[in-house]
C-alpha positions in Angstrom: 53.2 116.2 41.9 52.3 118.8 39.2 48.5 119.4 39.5 45.8 117.2 41.0 46.5 113.8 42.3 43.0 112.5 41.5 39.7 114.0 40.5 38.4 116.5 43.1 41.7 116.4 44.9 43.1 119.6 46.5 46.1 121.1 44.7 49.5 120.4 46.2 52.4 122.8 46.2 54.8 122.3 43.3 58.4 122.2 44.6 60.4 123.7 41.9 63.7 123.3 43.7 63.5 119.6 43.1 63.6 120.3 39.3 67.1 121.6 39.8 68.1 118.5 41.7 66.7 116.3 39.0 68.6 118.4 36.4 71.9 117.9 38.3 71.2 114.2 38.5 70.4 113.6 34.8 73.3 115.8 33.7 75.6 113.8 35.9 74.4 110.6 34.3 74.8 112.0 30.8 78.4 113.2 31.6 79.2 109.7 32.9 77.9 108.0 29.8 79.9 110.5 27.7 83.0 109.3 29.6 83.9 112.8 30.8 86.6 112.3 33.4 85.5 115.2 35.6 82.2 113.3 36.2 83.5 109.8 36.7 81.0 109.4 39.5 78.1 110.5 37.4 76.5 107.1 37.8 75.5 108.4 41.3 72.9 110.5 39.6 70.7 107.4 39.4 71.0 107.0 43.2 69.8 110.6 43.6 66.8 109.9 41.4 66.0 106.9 43.6 65.9 109.0 46.8 63.8 111.7 45.1 61.3 109.0 43.9 61.1 107.5 47.3 60.3 110.9 48.8 57.8 112.2 46.3 55.8 108.9 45.9 55.6 108.3 49.6 54.7 112.0 50.3 52.0 111.8 47.7 50.5 108.5 49.1 50.6 109.8 52.7 48.9 113.0 51.6 46.1 111.1 50.0 45.8 108.9 53.1 45.7 112.0 55.4 43.1 113.8 53.2 40.7 110.9 52.3 41.6 108.2 54.8 42.4 105.8 51.9 44.8 105.2 49.0 43.4 104.4 45.6 45.8 101.8 44.4 44.3 101.3 40.9 44.3 105.1 40.2 47.9 105.4 41.5 49.1 102.5 39.3 47.3 103.8 36.2 48.8 107.3 36.7 52.3 105.9 37.0 51.8 103.8 33.9 50.5 106.8 31.9 53.5 108.9 33.2 56.2 106.4 32.3 55.2 103.8 29.8 54.3 105.9 26.7 57.6 107.8 26.5 59.6 104.6 27.0 57.6 102.8 24.3 58.2 105.7 21.9 61.9 105.5 22.5 62.0 101.7 22.1 60.1 101.9 18.8 62.4 104.5 17.4 65.5 102.5 18.5 64.0 99.3 17.1 63.3 100.9 13.7 66.8 102.4 13.6 68.4 99.1 14.2 66.1 97.4 11.8 67.4 99.7 9.1 71.1 99.9 10.1 71.9 96.7 11.9 69.2 93.9 12.0 71.5 91.4 13.6 72.0 93.7 16.6 68.3 94.2 16.9 67.7 90.4 17.0 70.4 90.0 19.7 68.6 92.6 21.9 65.1 91.0 21.8 65.4 89.9 25.4 66.4 93.5 26.5 63.4 95.0 24.7 60.9 92.4 26.1 62.1 92.7 29.7 62.3 96.5 29.5 58.6 96.8 28.5 57.6 94.7 31.5 60.1 96.5 33.8 62.1 93.4 34.8 65.2 94.3 32.8 67.5 94.6 35.9 66.8 90.9 36.9 67.1 89.8 33.3 70.6 91.3 33.2 71.5 89.7 36.5 70.3 86.2 35.5 72.2 86.5 32.2 75.4 87.7 33.8 75.4 90.9 31.8 77.9 93.4 33.2 77.1 97.1 33.4 80.9 97.8 33.7 82.8 95.1 32.0 80.9 94.0 28.9 82.4 93.9 25.4 81.1 94.2 21.9 78.5 96.9 21.0 76.8 98.1 24.2 73.0 97.8 24.3 71.4 101.2 23.4 68.7 100.5 25.9 71.1 99.2 28.6 70.1 102.1 30.9 66.6 100.9 31.4 67.5 98.7 34.3 67.0 101.6 36.7 63.5 102.2 35.4 62.7 98.6 36.2 63.7 99.2 39.8 61.6 102.3 40.0 58.5 100.6 38.5 58.9 97.6 40.8 58.9 100.1 43.7 55.7 101.8 42.3 53.9 98.5 42.2 55.0 97.1 45.6 55.5 100.1 47.8 51.9 101.3 48.1 50.9 97.9 49.4 53.8 97.8 51.8 53.1 101.3 53.0 49.5 100.5 53.7 50.6 97.5 55.8 53.1 99.7 57.5 50.4 102.3 58.3 48.3 99.7 60.0 51.2 98.1 61.9 52.8 101.3 62.9 50.3 104.2 62.7 52.5 106.6 64.6 55.0 108.6 62.5 58.1 107.6 64.6 57.4 103.9 64.5 56.6 103.9 60.8 59.9 105.8 60.1 61.8 103.2 62.1 60.2 100.4 60.3 61.1 101.9 56.9 64.7 102.5 58.0 65.1 98.9 59.3 64.0 97.8 55.8 66.6 100.2 54.3 69.2 98.7 56.6 68.4 95.2 55.4 68.9 96.3 51.8 72.2 97.9 52.6 73.4 94.8 54.4 72.4 92.7 51.4 74.7 94.9 49.2 77.5 94.5 51.7 77.2 90.7 51.8 76.8 90.2 48.0 79.5 92.6 47.0 82.9 91.0 46.5 85.8 93.6 46.7 87.9 93.8 43.5 85.2 92.0 41.4 82.6 93.2 38.9 79.9 95.0 41.0 77.1 94.5 38.5 75.0 92.1 40.6 74.7 94.6 43.5 74.4 97.5 41.1 71.4 96.1 39.2 69.6 94.4 42.1 66.3 95.7 43.4 67.1 94.1 46.7 70.5 95.9 47.0 69.4 99.3 45.7 66.1 99.6 47.6 67.7 101.4 50.5 68.0 104.6 48.5 64.3 104.7 47.8 63.5 103.7 51.3 65.6 106.5 52.8 63.6 108.9 50.6 60.4 107.3 51.8 61.5 107.6 55.5 62.1 111.3 54.9 58.6 111.7 53.5 57.1 110.3 56.7 59.2 112.5 59.0 59.1 115.6 56.7 55.8 115.7 54.8 55.8 118.6 52.4 52.2 119.6 53.2 53.0 120.1 56.9 56.0 122.4 56.4 55.5 126.0 57.4 57.1 128.9 55.5 57.0 131.1 58.6 60.3 130.3 60.4 62.8 132.5 62.2 65.7 134.1 60.3 68.4 132.0 62.1 66.4 128.8 61.3 66.2 129.9 57.6 70.0 130.5 57.5 70.6 127.0 58.9 68.2 125.5 56.4 69.9 127.3 53.4 73.4 126.5 54.7 72.6 122.8 54.9 71.2 122.9 51.4 74.3 124.6 50.0 76.7 122.3 51.8 74.7 119.2 50.7 74.7 120.2 47.0 78.4 121.0 47.1 79.1 117.6 48.6 77.0 115.9 46.0 79.0 117.6 43.3 82.2 116.5 44.9 81.0 113.0 45.1 80.1 113.1 41.4 83.5 114.4 40.6 85.6 112.0 42.8 83.7 108.7 43.0 84.7 105.8 40.9 82.4 102.8 40.3 85.2 100.4 41.2 85.8 101.9 44.6 85.2 99.2 47.2 84.0 101.8 49.7 81.1 102.7 47.4 79.4 99.4 48.2 77.4 100.1 50.3 79.1 102.8 52.4 79.4 105.4 49.6 75.8 104.8 48.4 74.4 105.1 51.9 76.3 108.3 52.4 75.1 109.7 49.1 71.5 108.7 49.9 71.5 110.4 53.3 73.2 113.5 51.7 70.5 113.6 49.0 67.8 113.2 51.6 69.2 116.3 53.5 69.2 118.3 50.2 65.6 117.2 49.5 64.5 118.2 53.0 65.8 121.7 52.3 64.4 122.1 48.8 60.9 121.0 49.7 60.7 123.4 52.7 58.7 126.5 51.6 61.0 128.8 53.5 64.2 127.8 51.6 65.9 130.4 49.5 67.8 128.0 47.3 64.7 127.4 45.3 65.4 130.7 43.4 68.6 129.1 42.1 67.6 125.4 41.8 64.3 126.4 40.3 65.8 128.8 37.7 64.5 128.5 34.2 67.4 126.4 32.6 67.5 123.9 35.5 63.7 123.8 35.7 63.4 123.1 32.0 65.9 120.2 32.2 64.4 118.9 35.5 60.9 118.8 34.1 62.2 116.8 31.2 64.7 114.7 33.1 62.8 111.5 32.5 62.6 112.1 28.8 66.3 113.1 28.7 67.3 110.0 30.7 65.5 107.6 28.4 66.8 109.3 25.1 70.4 110.3 25.9 71.8 106.8 26.1 70.6 105.4 22.8 71.7 108.6 21.1 75.2 108.3 22.6 75.6 104.6 22.0 74.3 104.6 18.4 76.3 107.6 17.4 79.7 106.7 19.0 82.4 104.7 17.2 83.1 101.4 18.8 86.8 101.8 18.0 88.1 105.2 19.1 91.8 105.6 20.0 91.6 109.4 19.6 91.0 112.1 22.2 87.4 113.1 23.2 85.5 114.6 20.3 83.7 117.7 21.7 82.0 118.2 18.3 80.4 114.8 18.6 79.5 115.4 22.2 77.8 118.7 21.4 75.8 117.0 18.6 74.8 114.1 20.8 73.6 116.5 23.4 71.6 118.5 20.8 69.9 115.4 19.5 69.2 114.1 23.0 67.6 117.5 24.1 65.6 117.6 20.9 64.2 114.1 21.3 63.5 114.8 25.0 61.6 118.0 24.2 59.5 116.3 21.5 58.7 113.3 23.8 57.8 115.6 26.7 55.5 117.9 24.8 53.8 115.6 22.4 53.8 112.2 24.3 54.3 112.6 28.0 52.3 115.7 28.9 49.2 115.1 26.8 48.9 111.4 27.8 49.6 112.2 31.4 46.9 114.9 31.6 44.3 113.3 29.4 43.1 109.9 28.3 44.7 108.8 25.0 41.3 109.0 23.3 40.8 112.6 24.5 44.2 113.5 23.4 43.7 112.2 19.9 40.3 113.9 19.7 41.8 117.2 20.8 44.4 116.9 18.0 41.6 116.3 15.5 39.3 119.1 16.7 41.4 121.9 18.1 43.6 123.1 15.2 46.8 121.3 16.0 47.9 121.5 12.4 50.6 124.0 13.1 51.9 122.0 16.0 51.9 118.8 14.1 53.8 120.6 11.3 56.2 121.9 13.9 56.9 118.6 15.5 57.3 117.0 12.1 59.9 119.6 11.2 61.7 119.0 14.5 61.7 115.3 14.1 63.0 115.6 10.5 65.8 117.9 11.7 66.6 115.5 14.5 66.8 112.5 12.2 69.0 114.4 9.8 71.4 115.3 12.7 71.4 111.7 13.9 72.0 110.4 10.5 74.9 112.7 10.0 76.3 111.6 13.3 76.0 107.9 12.2 77.7 108.6 8.9 80.4 110.6 10.6 81.4 107.8 12.9 81.5 105.3 10.1 78.6 103.0 11.2 77.8 100.1 8.9 75.0 97.6 9.0 77.2 94.7 9.8 79.2 96.1 12.6 77.8 94.0 15.4 78.1 90.7 13.5 81.6 91.5 12.2 82.7 92.5 15.7 81.9 89.1 17.0 83.4 87.3 14.0 86.5 89.4 13.8 87.3 89.3 17.5 87.0 85.5 17.4 89.3 85.3 14.5 91.8 87.6 16.0 92.1 85.6 19.3 91.9 82.1 17.9 93.7 82.0 14.5 97.4 82.0 14.0 98.0 84.9 11.6 100.9 85.5 9.4 103.2 88.5 10.0 102.4 91.6 7.9 104.8 94.4 6.7 103.8 97.1 9.2 106.7 97.9 11.5 106.8 99.3 15.1 108.0 102.8 15.3 109.2 103.5 18.9 109.8 107.2 18.3 106.1 107.7 17.6 105.0 105.3 20.4 107.1 106.6 23.3 107.7 110.2 22.1 111.5 109.8 22.6 113.6 112.3 20.8 116.5 109.8 20.2 115.0 106.4 20.2 117.0 103.2 19.7 116.6 101.5 16.4 113.3 99.6 16.3 113.1 95.8 16.1 112.2 95.0 12.5 110.1 92.1 11.3 113.1 89.9 10.6 115.2 90.7 13.6 114.8 88.7 16.7 116.4 87.8 20.0 116.2 84.8 22.2 113.0 84.4 24.2 114.6 81.9 26.5 113.9 82.7 30.2 111.0 85.1 29.2 107.4 84.4 30.2 104.4 86.4 29.1 101.1 86.2 31.0 98.0 87.9 29.7 94.5 87.7 28.3 93.2 87.6 24.7 95.4 90.6 23.7 98.6 88.6 24.4 97.0 85.7 22.4 96.5 88.0 19.4 100.2 88.9 19.5 101.5 85.4 20.3 102.4 84.3 16.7 104.5 87.5 16.3 106.1 87.3 19.7 107.1 83.7 19.1 108.8 84.8 15.8 110.6 87.8 17.4 111.4 86.0 20.6 111.9 82.3 19.9 111.6 80.2 23.0 109.3 82.6 24.9 106.6 81.0 27.1 103.2 82.6 26.5 100.3 81.9 28.8 97.2 83.7 27.6 93.5 83.1 28.2 90.4 84.9 27.0 88.7 86.8 29.8 91.5 86.5 32.3 91.4 88.8 35.3 94.1 89.9 37.8 92.5 87.8 40.5 93.5 84.6 38.5 97.2 85.4 38.1 98.4 83.9 41.4 97.1 80.4 40.3 98.7 80.9 36.8 102.1 81.7 38.4 101.9 78.8 40.7 101.1 76.5 37.8 104.0 77.9 35.7 106.4 77.5 38.7 105.4 73.9 39.2 106.2 73.2 35.5 109.5 75.2 35.7 108.2 77.6 33.0 108.3 80.8 35.0 111.2 82.8 33.6 113.4 85.4 35.3 111.9 88.0 32.9 108.2 88.3 33.1 105.7 90.2 31.0 102.2 90.8 32.5 99.4 92.1 30.3 96.1 92.4 32.1 93.3 94.9 32.6 91.5 94.3 29.3 88.6 92.5 31.0 88.1 94.5 34.1 89.5 96.7 36.8 92.0 95.6 39.5 93.0 97.7 42.4 96.5 98.8 43.6 96.4 96.3 46.5 96.0 93.4 44.2 98.8 94.5 41.9 101.1 95.3 44.8 100.5 91.9 46.4 101.4 90.2 43.1 104.6 92.2 42.5 105.7 91.6 46.1 105.4 87.8 45.6 107.6 88.2 42.5 110.5 90.2 44.0 112.9 87.4 43.2 112.1 87.8 39.5 114.9 89.7 37.7 112.7 91.9 35.5 109.0 92.5 35.3 107.3 94.3 32.5 103.7 95.6 33.1 101.9 96.4 29.8 99.2 99.0 30.3 95.9 98.8 28.5 93.8 100.4 25.8 90.2 99.3 26.1 87.1 101.4 25.4 85.7 101.0 28.8 85.5 103.1 32.0 88.1 101.1 33.9 90.9 101.8 31.4 92.2 104.9 33.1 92.0 103.4 36.6 93.9 100.3 35.5 96.6 102.4 33.9 96.8 104.7 36.9 97.2 101.7 39.3 99.9 100.3 37.1 101.8 103.6 37.0 101.5 104.2 40.8 102.5 100.7 41.9 105.3 100.2 39.4 107.1 103.2 40.7 107.5 101.4 44.1 109.4 98.4 42.6 112.9 98.6 41.3 112.5 95.6 39.1 109.3 96.7 37.3 109.0 98.7 34.1 105.9 99.8 32.2 105.4 99.1 28.5 103.1 101.9 27.3 100.7 100.3 24.9 98.1 103.0 25.6 100.4 105.7 24.2 101.7 103.5 21.4 98.2 102.7 20.1 96.9 106.3 20.2 95.2 107.4 16.9 95.6 103.9 15.4 92.0 102.7 15.0 93.1 100.5 12.1 94.9 98.2 14.6 91.6 97.0 16.2 88.6 95.0 15.4 85.1 96.5 15.9 85.1 95.7 19.6 88.0 98.2 20.1 90.0 95.6 22.1 91.2 92.7 19.9 94.0 93.2 17.5 94.0 92.8 13.7 97.2 91.2 12.3 98.9 94.5 11.7 98.0 95.6 15.2 99.2 92.4 16.7 102.5 92.7 15.0 102.9 96.3 16.1 102.1 95.2 19.7 104.7 92.3 19.5 107.3 94.7 18.2 106.6 97.1 21.0 107.3 94.4 23.6 110.3 93.0 21.8 111.9 96.3 21.2 111.5 97.3 24.9 113.1 94.1 26.0 116.0 94.6 23.6 116.6 98.2 24.7 116.9 96.9 28.3 119.2 94.0 27.2 116.8 91.5 28.5 117.9 89.0 25.9 
């Protein structure tokens, strides 16, 4: 949209207000990936990008059709490739080199991600390999965010063809808009059908079929509201209405980014549809030449970020992933966040100025020739200095967070050992005063003290399996039913099985939430079915994933409504104790497993459960 579409093409108006909207979108995504709680809905920034892309690409194609009576598909595709591919390839090369030097095993494990990202089919690769965006363990892929670029590129390839067909089938604007909106409705229905409430939403989150409605809503807006046809000469009341709609829309977008949660059942598809329509309204305001919001949304800081939003999007995620500790039981480190942002902005600026813009505006041969012939020595020196500075900052970040070249491999090995081998008790003791912040705690259970575990049943996932040898020592006779990967949705069957075997005790410990979110309704239904149980202990979770806080909040809220339920606060007890965990940040080392078992046993003893 910046400059000529094709040779001898008339200049189109550049809509600076959209730069501000792009800036808001990418900053929301970055805040989400930094796990900032005030932007828990930052993933919606991707949806905003989809709507913007749908509008701009369709507006561009229709403008060419109106001006020349044709759409040059080869030139369109080449232009898109020159715009997107070089910057992404540059990022992939840097990430691959970094992993080759620091963690070769991790690089090998990501070869499928690299290959499918280059060919823009990464989202379907993740779907077919059941890779969760929300509930995966182990080191996250530093290029795991490229699924969204795959959807966009698939749209760029297919949409011009479909639009041409649509123009011939429905040449009138109203009919074409209706046809596009019907297609959007089909996509939204697909999301509604494929989404299973309370389950991992990754399938509908990744799918081109289930996310296309956002792009199509933007496309429909371009048919109804073409930027080249909008007139800046409108009445003062009309301008006030236009600006008011824009302000309200932007405020509502920010509220959604603040309040939305990726596990909210209402998000699929209702929330996404609402957000897409809201974004379309904001776009309609910002592209109108009479709007006065452009002064704010097009201000220099937002404009700078918006123009580089693509670069910032592709660079921020590998920077964050490769410079964040896998195990982190401490509070948010704002120093690390500031450094991560600085490196991301620096890499985005370098990519935009020295890769994207030159290649987009010239042929690669012409660009290389201009470097050789036009005195670029000072600029080359400048970019070299910037890259060296960036690498130094990134290296310092890596060293600071304690990265080592075998982290990925050791994470897999260590977590397997922790969940499958029976470990011997170590000397570390549980300190309830530190764990619960009580001023006058009862004496802790020591390694050698124990009570009867008769009548006590513990149900959980791999974490309870880690602690099982220590629980059996401290509570002889306890029944432990743990399974790797267990979810809350499976507990009813587990309880029925234990009942049929007469193994469900009158004291029940439930430890779940490690492997994914569950909602209040699921937990409330489970506890209601167990009202005859004398005492139920819910163990909250510590897991380095986005659902941790929601799981713990659900446990707290629901437990308050049941007289026979008490929370065991593992989240607080494990704070600032990175040494308890293996590299995945979830499974427990022997000393952590013993500490965990002591926490459970001591709580039961204080309540005279045995």
